[in-house]
Structure formats: C-alpha cells, structure tokens
C-alpha positions in Angstrom: 29.8 -75.0 76.2 27.4 -77.4 77.9 25.9 -74.4 79.8 25.5 -72.5 76.5 23.8 -75.4 74.8 21.5 -75.8 77.7 20.5 -72.1 77.5 19.9 -72.4 73.8 17.7 -75.4 74.5 15.6 -73.3 76.8 15.4 -70.3 74.4 14.8 -72.2 71.2 11.1 -73.1 72.0 10.5 -69.4 72.8 11.8 -68.4 69.4 9.6 -71.0 67.8 6.7 -69.7 69.7 7.3 -66.1 68.7 7.7 -67.2 65.1 4.5 -69.1 65.2 2.7 -66.2 66.9 4.0 -63.8 64.3 2.2 -65.6 61.5 -0.8 -63.5 60.5 0.3 -60.4 62.3 1.0 -58.5 59.1 -2.4 -59.5 57.7 -4.1 -58.5 61.0 -2.6 -55.0 60.8 -4.0 -54.3 57.4 -7.3 -52.4 57.3 -9.6 -54.6 55.2 -11.6 -51.4 54.3 -8.7 -49.6 52.7 -6.6 -50.4 49.6 -2.9 -51.0 50.2 -2.0 -49.1 47.0 -3.6 -46.5 44.9 -6.5 -47.6 42.7 -6.7 -44.9 40.1 -10.2 -45.8 39.0 -11.6 -45.6 42.5 -9.8 -42.3 43.3 -10.9 -40.7 40.0 -14.5 -41.4 40.8 -14.0 -40.0 44.3 -12.3 -36.9 42.9 -15.2 -36.3 40.6 -17.8 -36.6 43.3 -15.8 -34.5 45.8 -14.8 -32.0 43.2 -18.3 -30.9 42.4 -19.8 -31.1 45.9 -17.3 -29.4 48.3 -19.1 -27.3 50.9 -22.3 -27.0 48.9 -24.5 -25.8 51.8 -22.1 -23.2 53.2 -20.7 -21.9 49.9 -23.1 -22.5 47.0 -26.3 -22.1 48.9 -25.9 -19.9 52.0 -23.0 -17.6 50.7 -23.2 -17.4 46.9 -26.9 -18.3 46.5 -27.9 -15.6 48.9 -25.5 -12.9 47.8 -26.5 -13.5 44.1 -30.1 -13.1 45.4 -31.4 -16.5 44.4 -32.2 -17.2 48.1 -33.0 -15.1 51.2 -33.1 -15.9 54.9 -34.7 -14.1 57.9 -32.1 -15.5 60.3 -28.7 -13.9 61.1 -26.4 -16.8 61.7 -26.7 -18.4 58.2 -26.8 -15.0 56.5 -23.4 -15.2 54.9 -24.8 -13.9 51.6 -28.1 -12.4 52.7 -26.9 -10.0 55.4 -23.1 -10.5 54.7 -22.5 -12.2 58.0 -20.5 -15.2 59.1 -17.5 -15.5 56.9 -16.7 -19.0 58.3 -19.1 -20.6 55.8 -16.8 -19.6 53.0 -13.7 -21.1 54.6 -14.9 -24.7 54.3 -14.0 -24.9 50.6 -10.5 -25.3 51.8 -11.4 -28.9 52.6 -10.6 -29.6 49.0 -7.0 -29.6 50.3 -7.2 -31.4 53.6 -10.5 -33.2 53.3 -13.0 -33.9 56.1 -13.6 -36.7 58.6 -15.3 -38.5 55.7 -12.1 -38.7 53.7 -9.3 -36.9 52.0 -9.8 -33.8 49.8 -10.4 -33.9 46.1 -6.9 -32.3 45.4 -5.1 -35.2 47.2 -7.2 -37.7 45.3 -6.6 -36.3 41.9 -2.9 -35.9 42.6 -2.7 -39.5 43.5 -4.5 -40.5 40.4 -2.1 -38.5 38.2 1.0 -40.0 40.0 -0.4 -43.5 39.6 -1.1 -43.3 35.8 1.9 -41.2 34.8 4.9 -42.7 33.0 2.9 -45.4 31.2 1.9 -44.6 27.6 -1.0 -47.0 27.8 -2.6 -44.7 30.4 -2.4 -41.5 28.4 -6.2 -41.1 28.3 -6.5 -41.6 32.1 -3.8 -39.0 32.6 -5.4 -36.5 30.3 -8.8 -36.9 32.0 -7.2 -36.5 35.4 -5.3 -33.4 34.4 -8.5 -31.8 33.0 -10.4 -32.7 36.2 -7.6 -31.2 38.2 -7.9 -28.0 36.3 -11.7 -28.0 37.0 -11.1 -28.4 40.7 -8.5 -25.7 40.9 -10.3 -23.2 38.8 -13.1 -23.2 41.3 -10.8 -22.8 44.2 -8.7 -20.0 42.8 -11.9 -18.2 41.6 -13.2 -17.9 45.1 -9.9 -17.4 47.0 -7.5 -15.8 44.5 -3.9 -16.8 45.2 -3.8 -20.3 46.6 -1.3 -23.3 46.9 -1.3 -24.8 43.4 2.0 -26.3 42.2 2.9 -27.6 45.7 -0.7 -28.6 46.7 -1.5 -32.1 47.5 2.1 -33.1 48.1 2.1 -33.8 51.8 2.0 -37.5 51.2 4.4 -37.7 48.3 6.9 -35.0 49.1 6.2 -34.4 52.8 5.5 -30.8 51.9 3.3 -29.5 54.7 3.8 -25.8 54.0 2.9 -25.3 50.3 3.7 -21.9 48.8 0.8 -19.8 47.4 0.9 -19.2 43.7 -0.5 -16.0 42.1 -3.8 -16.4 40.3 -2.3 -15.1 37.1 0.3 -18.0 37.2 -2.4 -20.5 38.1 -4.6 -19.5 35.2 -1.7 -19.7 32.8 -1.0 -23.3 33.9 -4.6 -24.3 33.9 -5.0 -23.3 30.3 -1.7 -25.0 29.4 -2.9 -28.2 31.2 -6.1 -28.2 29.2 -4.3 -27.6 25.9 -1.7 -30.4 26.5 -4.2 -32.9 27.8 -6.5 -32.5 24.8 -3.6 -33.0 22.4 -2.4 -36.1 24.3 -5.7 -38.1 24.0 -5.4 -41.3 22.0 -8.7 -43.0 21.1 -6.9 -46.4 20.8 -5.8 -46.4 24.4 -7.8 -47.4 27.5 -9.9 -45.0 29.6 -11.4 -44.9 33.0 -14.5 -46.5 31.6 -17.4 -46.7 34.1 -15.2 -45.2 36.8 -15.7 -41.9 34.8 -19.1 -40.7 36.1 -19.5 -38.0 33.4 -18.6 -39.6 30.1 -17.9 -43.2 30.8 -14.4 -42.7 29.3 -15.6 -41.2 26.0 -12.5 -39.4 24.7 -14.4 -37.2 22.2 -16.7 -35.9 25.0 -13.7 -35.2 27.3 -12.1 -33.1 24.5 -15.3 -31.0 24.3 -15.5 -30.7 28.0 -11.8 -29.5 28.1 -12.4 -27.0 25.3 -15.5 -25.8 27.1 -13.6 -25.2 30.3 -10.9 -23.5 28.2 -13.6 -21.1 26.8 -14.9 -20.4 30.3 -11.4 -19.6 31.6 -10.4 -17.6 28.6 -13.5 -15.4 28.9 -12.7 -14.9 32.6 -9.6 -12.9 31.5 -11.5 -10.3 29.5 -11.1 -7.4 32.0 -7.6 -8.1 33.1 -5.9 -9.4 29.9 -8.2 -9.1 26.8 -5.4 -10.1 24.4 -4.8 -13.4 26.1 -8.5 -13.9 26.6 -9.2 -13.5 22.9 -6.4 -16.0 22.1 -7.8 -18.8 24.3 -11.4 -18.1 23.5 -10.8 -18.5 19.8 -8.7 -21.6 20.4 -11.4 -23.2 22.4 -14.2 -22.4 19.9 -12.1 -23.7 17.0 -11.4 -26.9 19.0 -15.1 -27.6 19.6 -17.1 -27.0 22.7 -20.2 -28.6 24.1 -23.1 -27.6 21.8 -25.3 -30.7 21.7 -27.6 -31.9 24.5 -26.0 -35.3 24.2 -22.6 -33.9 25.1 -23.5 -32.2 28.3 -21.3 -33.1 31.2 -23.7 -34.6 33.8 -23.3 -36.8 36.9 -26.2 -39.2 37.7 -27.3 -39.8 41.3 -29.7 -42.3 42.8 -32.2 -42.2 45.6 -31.4 -44.9 48.2 -30.1 -45.6 51.6 -26.6 -44.7 50.7 -26.5 -40.9 51.3 -23.3 -40.5 49.3 -25.2 -41.6 46.2 -27.9 -39.0 46.5 -27.8 -35.7 44.7 -25.9 -33.4 47.1 -27.9 -30.3 46.2 -31.2 -32.0 47.1 -29.6 -33.4 50.2 -28.2 -30.1 51.2 -31.4 -28.1 50.7 -33.5 -30.7 52.4 -31.2 -31.1 55.5 -30.8 -27.3 56.0 -34.2 -25.9 55.1 -36.9 -27.5 53.1 -37.6 -30.6 55.1 -41.3 -30.3 55.8 -44.0 -28.1 54.4 -46.0 -25.5 56.2 -43.6 -24.5 59.0 -40.4 -22.8 59.8 -37.2 -23.8 57.9 -34.0 -24.7 59.7 -31.9 -21.9 58.3 -34.9 -19.6 57.6 -34.5 -19.8 53.9 -36.8 -19.1 50.9 -36.4 -18.0 47.3 -35.3 -14.4 47.0 -37.7 -11.6 45.8 -35.1 -10.6 43.2 -35.2 -14.0 41.5 -38.9 -14.6 41.7 -39.8 -11.1 40.5 -37.5 -11.4 37.5 -38.9 -14.8 36.4 -42.5 -13.5 36.8 -41.7 -10.2 35.0 -40.2 -12.0 32.0 -42.9 -14.7 32.0 -40.1 -17.3 32.3 -41.6 -20.8 32.2 -38.7 -22.1 34.4 -40.5 -20.4 37.3 -43.1 -23.2 37.4 -40.3 -25.8 37.2 -38.2 -24.6 40.1 -40.6 -22.8 42.4 -43.6 -23.8 44.6 -45.7 -22.3 47.4 -47.2 -24.7 49.9 -51.0 -24.4 50.0 -53.4 -26.1 52.4 -57.0 -26.0 53.5 -56.7 -27.8 56.8 -53.1 -27.2 57.9 -52.5 -30.9 57.7 -52.4 -31.7 54.0 -50.1 -29.5 51.9 -49.9 -29.2 48.1 -46.8 -28.0 46.2 -48.5 -25.4 44.1 -46.6 -24.1 41.0 -49.3 -21.5 40.0 -47.5 -18.4 38.8 -49.7 -15.9 40.6 -48.9 -17.5 44.0 -45.1 -17.3 43.6 -43.5 -14.7 45.9 -39.9 -14.2 46.9 -38.7 -13.1 50.3 -36.8 -9.8 50.3 -33.1 -10.1 51.2 -32.0 -8.9 54.7 -35.6 -7.7 55.4 -36.2 -9.7 58.6 -34.5 -10.8 61.7 -37.3 -12.9 63.1 -39.9 -15.3 61.5 -42.1 -13.2 59.2 -45.8 -13.6 59.7 -46.2 -14.4 56.0 -43.3 -16.8 55.9 -45.3 -19.6 54.4 -46.5 -17.4 51.5 -43.0 -17.2 50.1 -41.7 -19.5 47.3 -39.3 -22.3 47.9 -37.7 -25.1 45.7 -39.9 -27.5 43.9 -39.8 -31.0 45.6 -40.7 -32.6 42.2 -37.6 -31.3 40.5 -34.9 -29.6 42.6 -35.3 -31.7 45.7 -35.2 -35.1 44.2 -32.4 -37.3 45.5 -32.0 -38.9 42.0 -31.8 -35.5 40.2 -28.8 -35.2 37.9 -26.0 -32.7 38.3 -25.3 -30.5 35.3 -21.5 -29.9 35.5 -21.1 -28.2 32.1 -23.8 -27.5 29.6 -24.3 -26.4 26.0 -26.6 -23.6 27.4 -23.6 -22.0 29.1 -21.4 -22.5 26.0 -23.9 -20.8 23.7 -24.0 -17.8 26.1 -20.2 -17.6 26.0 -20.4 -17.8 22.1 -22.9 -14.9 22.2 -20.6 -12.8 24.3 -17.6 -13.7 22.0 -19.7 -12.6 19.0 -20.5 -9.3 20.7 -16.8 -8.7 21.3 -16.0 -9.6 17.7 -14.1 -12.7 18.6 -16.5 -15.2 17.0 -18.1 -15.1 13.5 -19.5 -18.6 13.4 -23.0 -17.2 14.1 -24.6 -14.0 15.3 -24.9 -13.1 18.9 -28.7 -13.4 18.5 -28.5 -16.9 17.2 -26.2 -18.1 19.9 -28.3 -16.4 22.6 -31.5 -18.0 21.2 -29.8 -21.5 21.2 -28.7 -20.8 24.8 -32.2 -20.1 26.0 -33.7 -23.1 24.3 -30.9 -25.4 25.6 -31.3 -23.9 29.1 -35.0 -24.7 29.1 -34.6 -28.2 27.6 -32.1 -29.3 30.2 -34.9 -29.3 32.9 -36.3 -32.3 31.2 -33.5 -34.3 32.9 -35.3 -33.7 36.2 -38.4 -35.6 35.2 -41.9 -34.8 34.0 -42.1 -31.8 36.3 -39.2 -30.2 34.4 -40.6 -30.5 30.9 -41.1 -27.2 29.2 -43.0 -27.4 25.9 -41.5 -25.8 22.8 -44.5 -23.5 22.6 -43.7 -22.0 26.0 -40.0 -21.6 25.0 -40.9 -19.8 21.8 -43.4 -17.6 23.6 -40.7 -16.6 26.1 -38.3 -15.7 23.3 -41.1 -13.7 21.6 -41.6 -11.4 24.6 -37.9 -11.4 25.5 -36.1 -11.0 22.1 -32.4 -10.6 21.9 -31.4 -6.9 21.9 -29.8 -6.9 18.4 -30.0 -3.1 18.2 -28.9 -2.5 21.8 -25.6 -1.1 22.9 -22.7 -3.5 23.8 -23.5 -2.9 27.4 -27.1 -3.8 27.0 -26.3 -6.9 25.1 -23.8 -7.9 27.7 -26.3 -7.3 30.4 -28.9 -9.5 28.7 -26.4 -12.3 28.2 -25.1 -12.1 31.8 -28.6 -12.0 33.3 -29.6 -15.0 31.3 -26.6 -16.9 32.7 -27.8 -15.9 36.2 -31.0 -17.8 35.4 -29.7 -20.6 33.2 -27.0 -21.8 35.7 -29.3 -21.3 38.7 -28.4 -23.7 41.6 -26.5 -26.1 39.3 -23.4 -23.9 39.2 -23.7 -21.0 41.7 -19.9 -20.8 41.6 -19.9 -19.8 37.9 -22.7 -17.3 38.4 -20.7 -15.7 41.2 -17.6 -15.5 39.0 -19.5 -14.1 36.0 -21.2 -11.5 38.1 -17.8 -10.3 39.5 -16.3 -10.2 36.0 -19.1 -8.5 34.2 -21.3 -6.8 36.9 -24.4 -8.6 35.5 -27.0 -9.1 36.6 -27.3 -5.7 38.3 -28.0 -6.5 41.9 -28.9 -4.1 44.7 -26.8 -4.9 47.8 -28.2 -5.0 51.3 -26.9 -3.1 54.2 -28.0 -5.0 57.3 -26.7 -3.5 60.6 -23.4 -5.0 61.7 -22.6 -6.6 58.3 -19.0 -7.5 57.5 -18.6 -5.7 54.2 -19.9 -2.2 54.7 -23.0 -3.0 52.7 -21.2 -4.5 49.7 -21.9 -7.8 48.1 -19.1 -10.3 49.0 -16.5 -10.6 46.3 -14.1 -13.2 47.7 -14.1 -16.1 50.1 -12.0 -16.0 53.3 -9.0 -18.3 53.7 -9.2 -20.2 57.0 -7.4 -18.6 60.0 -5.6 -21.9 60.5 -3.4 -21.1 57.5 -1.9 -18.2 59.5 -0.9 -20.8 62.1 0.3 -23.7 60.0 1.5 -22.0 56.8 2.1 -18.5 58.1 4.9 -17.2 55.9 3.3 -18.3 52.6 -0.2 -17.2 53.7 1.0 -13.7 54.7 3.0 -13.4 51.4 -0.2 -14.1 49.5 -2.3 -11.8 51.6 0.1 -9.0 51.1 0.0 -9.5 47.3 -3.8 -9.3 47.4 -4.1 -5.9 49.1 -3.1 -7.0 52.6 -6.6 -8.2 53.5 -8.4 -11.6 53.9 -12.0 -10.6 54.0 -15.3 -11.0 52.1 -14.6 -7.7 50.4 -11.2 -8.7 49.0 -10.9 -9.3 45.2 -9.2 -11.8 43.0 -6.7 -10.9 40.2 -9.1 -11.1 37.3 -11.9 -9.1 39.1 -11.5 -5.5 37.8 
C-alpha cells in the first residue's frame, strides 16, 4: 500500500501537468478561418456566385461561345468550339459537384443550405429560395451533360455516398419542375428571408416567385420537341403564375472593381485573363469576335454592335483607341487560321467600356428572354395574352435597354431601337418556321455572353440560328457543331458502374457529338 501511494504521488503531478497542457488544445485545433457549423446565409451567397460562374472560360467562352460562333480563334489548343478540339474544356463544369482548390462545389453548398433550413417553419422562405436555386444549378448541368447524378448528388458529407447514381434527364426535369412549383407555393411573405445574403433580390419574395416562374417557362419550353403535351402544361402554368416582364424585376448580380478578385465580374475577369489583356498585339488564346456575329449585327443595323464591339486603332503603335465605328467592325472567320493572321488586329473584340468592366453586372434572367419565350408560345398557340409580334417587339426593346446597366457606353437611345425595329419588323405573315427562326436568332443576340448556356440549349432545341459548322482537319466531331459536354474520365474510375449505365442509356458514347434527352 505504501508503495502504491508513493507511485501515485509520483504520477499525480504528471496528470496535473497533462490536464494543464490540454487546456486550449481544442481551441488550437479549430481553424479560425472556417465555421464550425453551417451558416446558411454565407453558403447561399456562395452557391449563388458559384452557380453562375462555374468554368466560364472553358465552357461559356471557349466551347459554347466559339461553337455558337460568337467568338473565333486562330489557335488549335483552345479551339473547343471553333475547330471542335479539346473536349477537356467541357469537363470542368463537373466541378459543381466536387469543387476546386478554391472551395467546395455549388451543389454541396446548396445541399447544405437546404439541410440547415429544413424542418423549421420560420425558414420556409429560405428553403424555397434554396430549392429554386438548386433547380437553376442542376438545369444547367443536365442541359450540357444529359443524365447526371441528381437525387444522390452532394450527399458525400451527409450520407457518405461517394458513388451517386445517375438519373435520367427526363426524371430530373420532372423533379426540377416539381421543385419550382412546390417552392413557389410554400413562400410566406410574413416569414424571414436571406435578406442581403441573397445577391439577386435581397430576399424579395415576390421577385423570387417571378424568377421561379421564369425558370419554369424556360424549362417547360425546353420540352417542346420531346414531350409537347407536358411542355404546353408547364408553359401555360408559368405564364399564368407571372414571369419577369418589368426591367425592375430582372435577376441580376452586382460585382465591384477592387483588389478582391472574387468580387469582380467573372466574365470580364475571364475574358481579360485569357485574351483581351492589352490592345494592339496577340491575344493569349488567339480570340476575336466571330465573323458570323459581326456580319449579322452589321447586316441588321443592330445598335448593340457599337455597345459590345471595338477595333483597336492607332497612329503611332503606342497609343490605342477603342473604336466603335460600325464600318471598322470585322469578325474573324471560324476555323480559318492555324497561325497568327497578318490582319489579326483588324478584327473586332469586346468593348472594354462595357463587357470588360470588372464592376459590370451579371444578368441571370431577364424580361427580354421571357418576352421571346412568350412570342414563341404565341406562335404555338399556347399564349393569347398578346400577339407574337407584340411580345417580340417588347423583347427587342428590353434586350437593348438592359445594356444601360453597363454604364454610359451601353446606352442605346429609343430612336435607334425604333429604327432597328423599322428595318427588322416581326414576320407576322411568315411561316411558323420563319417566325421561330426570327425569335431564335434574336435570342442568340439578346443573351449574348450573359448566358451562353441558354443560347446553346435553345440552338440544340430549335436549330436556330442556322449556323454553318466548320470542318477543321482532325476535329473530334466529324465536322459537326458539338451538342453535348463530355463527362470527365475520372467518373469511369471512381463511379464506374453508374457512369457506364448512364452512358449506355445515352447511346453508348461520351463525346462532343452525343445528345441529351430533349434534343431531337
């Protein structure tokens, strides 16, 4: 016993020392730059920013922007859409699932927001906004990839599900529309919202409803060629609910010009970092505006040409002027060169006083797009609230007014808008195909750069505008404009069974020439 007490006497101070040393260990092991629990407001803001900006340079600019012939390049490596090379640019949208070194993907963020605000009636508005934004994120993903992980997606943290199954696009679309419908109905103006954490509407419930109905209209119209009966049902429901028709209700995200790069407009940042850095020389990715775009704008006397396009002029090769003169504007032909053209500096590129401003806003969903969808619905006989001509005219006017948001360089006077409509009247006596072409081509101009994803989807659905594909030697599509993004090869390694099942359902291929379910 004496021996035991003696040993305890020796050991006790050691325990006291260990206890003392342990104080503060828990605090020391907590990262001061991370939250210990989910903060829905922070993650919702993050999901909004990440949801609109995923892989802009590789997808919206180099792949879609070039394939839709808004842009062209003389180089081969970045010619995902110009020469139909380099499918790897289209795989990076998959980062919406896994994220990048800069942070987790938008899908994980929005899932965490939904989990955090669910089960509390006081948070019903936050939950509805989060569900609607989840639908926005997923509609972009499924539109470029087809069958994708949907119901199991983003559950690695919560459910330890590291091999999510792929759902069919048909199933995904049905659930997206259901989510929008239920979320709209659940809004309660008496309950709290995300407030300033909501970058688009500041928590305004009425504007969120219009946004949701607008997304419903977009998705409903997407089904016209694969399921016209269902398409008509959702299109009419969306219109009856009330879509974005006023300038004040447009869904926009504001950015600021400062030292924080994350706060800058990602379109301006992407274009400046990849191509349009300094005037009067070569561009990093060899890009310029495409001949198809510039020729169309000049041929229709579209005043937006002078808002978006410039040619650098100089008299001494030292001082350059961003010249918007119509006669000078010239687009570079797609897939025409494989080395720097001698006349490279004579081709048009984005206007630094509008498109390349770090504090330029992002137009997420606009009344111009909604009026074009109403015009199409009227042509199909699904909408009697106005004529197709009236809706089209409103779309053109709204589409030109929205450039005012980009500063004085974007202001288009009413006289120029009316002059444009006078020389480009709506084809009221044209065939259905001619009217659809006019509406689809106007969308190609109206949504330029702000939503290349929607332009790409609308072109695949309708075939408009009519574009002449390139057939550069060694291209990956056999001279056809790409119609789907390629799912990363890593999926065949880490999620093989589910990936192969989805690939088999979609024709057995995973290429730029594959098609999604609604693309007929």
